C-alpha positions as CSV (number, residue, x, y, z in Angstrom):
1,M,47.6,174.4,35.7
2,R,46.0,171.0,35.4
3,P,43.0,170.2,37.7
4,S,43.7,167.5,40.3
5,V,42.0,164.2,39.9
6,F,42.4,163.6,43.6
7,R,40.1,166.5,44.6
8,P,36.8,165.0,43.2
9,V,37.6,161.6,44.6
10,A,38.6,163.0,48.0
11,L,35.4,165.1,48.2
12,A,33.2,162.1,47.2
13,S,35.0,160.0,49.9
14,I,34.5,162.7,52.5
15,A,30.8,162.9,51.6
16,L,30.4,159.2,52.0
17,L,32.3,159.1,55.3
18,T,30.3,162.0,56.8
19,A,26.8,160.6,56.2
20,P,24.9,160.4,59.4
21,L,24.5,156.9,60.9
22,A,22.4,155.6,63.7
23,T,24.2,154.0,66.6
24,A,24.4,150.3,66.7
25,Q,22.2,150.3,69.8
26,E,19.5,152.3,67.9
27,A,19.7,150.1,64.9
28,G,19.5,147.0,67.2
29,I,22.0,145.1,65.2
30,N,25.3,143.4,65.7
31,D,27.0,143.7,62.3
32,Y,30.7,143.3,63.0
33,P,32.1,140.4,61.0
34,T,33.8,137.7,63.0
35,A,37.2,138.3,61.3
36,V,37.1,142.0,62.2
37,R,36.3,141.1,65.9
38,A,39.1,138.5,65.9
39,D,41.6,141.0,64.4
40,Y,40.7,143.6,67.0
41,V,41.1,141.0,69.8
42,F,44.5,139.8,68.5
43,G,45.8,143.3,68.3
44,C,44.4,144.2,71.7
45,M,45.9,141.0,73.3
46,A,49.3,141.8,71.8
47,A,49.2,145.2,73.4
48,N,48.1,143.7,76.8
49,G,50.3,140.7,77.3
50,N,48.7,137.8,75.4
51,T,47.1,136.3,78.5
52,Q,43.8,134.6,79.1
53,Q,42.8,137.7,81.0
54,S,43.6,139.9,78.1
55,L,41.6,137.6,75.8
56,E,38.5,138.1,78.0
57,R,39.0,141.9,78.4
58,C,39.8,142.4,74.7
59,S,36.7,140.4,73.6
60,C,34.6,142.4,76.0
61,S,36.1,145.6,74.5
62,I,35.2,144.9,70.9
63,D,31.7,143.9,72.1
64,V,31.2,147.2,73.8
65,I,32.5,149.1,70.8
66,A,30.2,147.2,68.5
67,N,27.2,148.1,70.8
68,I,28.1,151.8,70.6
69,I,29.0,152.4,67.0
70,P,27.8,150.5,63.9
71,Y,30.3,148.6,61.9
72,E,30.2,151.0,58.9
73,R,31.2,153.9,61.2
74,Y,34.0,151.7,62.7
75,V,35.4,151.1,59.2
76,Q,35.2,154.8,58.4
77,A,37.1,155.7,61.6
78,E,39.7,153.1,61.0
79,T,40.1,154.3,57.4
80,V,40.5,157.9,58.5
81,L,43.1,156.9,61.1
82,R,45.1,154.9,58.5
83,I,45.0,157.6,55.9
84,S,45.8,160.4,58.3
85,Q,48.9,158.7,59.6
86,G,50.7,158.9,56.3
87,P,52.6,161.8,54.8
88,G,51.4,164.1,52.1
89,Q,48.5,166.1,50.9
90,R,45.9,163.4,51.3
91,S,46.6,162.8,54.9
92,E,46.8,166.6,55.6
93,L,43.3,166.9,54.0
94,I,42.0,164.2,56.2
95,R,43.6,165.6,59.4
96,S,42.2,169.1,58.7
97,A,38.6,168.0,58.0
98,G,36.5,168.5,61.1
99,T,33.8,166.0,60.2
100,L,36.4,163.3,59.8
101,R,37.8,164.2,63.2
102,D,34.3,163.7,64.5
103,I,34.2,160.2,63.1
104,V,37.5,159.3,64.8
105,A,36.2,160.9,68.0
106,D,33.2,158.6,68.0
107,L,35.5,155.6,67.9
108,R,37.7,157.1,70.6
109,R,34.7,157.6,72.9
110,A,33.6,154.0,72.3
111,Q,37.1,152.8,73.1
112,V,37.1,154.8,76.3
113,E,33.8,153.3,77.3
114,A,35.1,149.8,76.5
115,E,38.2,150.4,78.6
116,V,36.0,151.6,81.5
117,Q,33.8,148.5,81.3
118,C,36.3,145.8,80.4
119,F,39.7,146.9,81.9
120,P,38.7,147.8,85.5
C-alpha cells in the first residue's frame, strides 16, 4: 500500500487553519480588502433583492463581520466551507474535523450578529 500524499498536506493545512487568532476587535484592525468586502456585498445584495436598502444592509453586514473576526479567520472559514461542500475524501475529512467546524461556527456567529444589527 502506497502512502497518501494528501495526508501530510491535509494535516499541515489543518494545523494552519486551527491556529488561534485574536478577534478583529482585540487586534484593533480592519484588514478586509475592499474587493472581498465588495464581493460579499454583491452576493448579499443578490440574495436580498438588489435594492438600495439591501446595499446598505449588506454593507453594514460585512462591517459587523469584519469587526468580529479577523480577515484571516474569515478566509479560513470560507475555505473550509468551499472544500466541505464537495464530494470525496477531502471534504469528508474537513466535515469531520471538530476544530474546522469551530472555524465555520465563528463565521456563522458573526453572520448572525450582522443579521441582528443590519437586517432588523
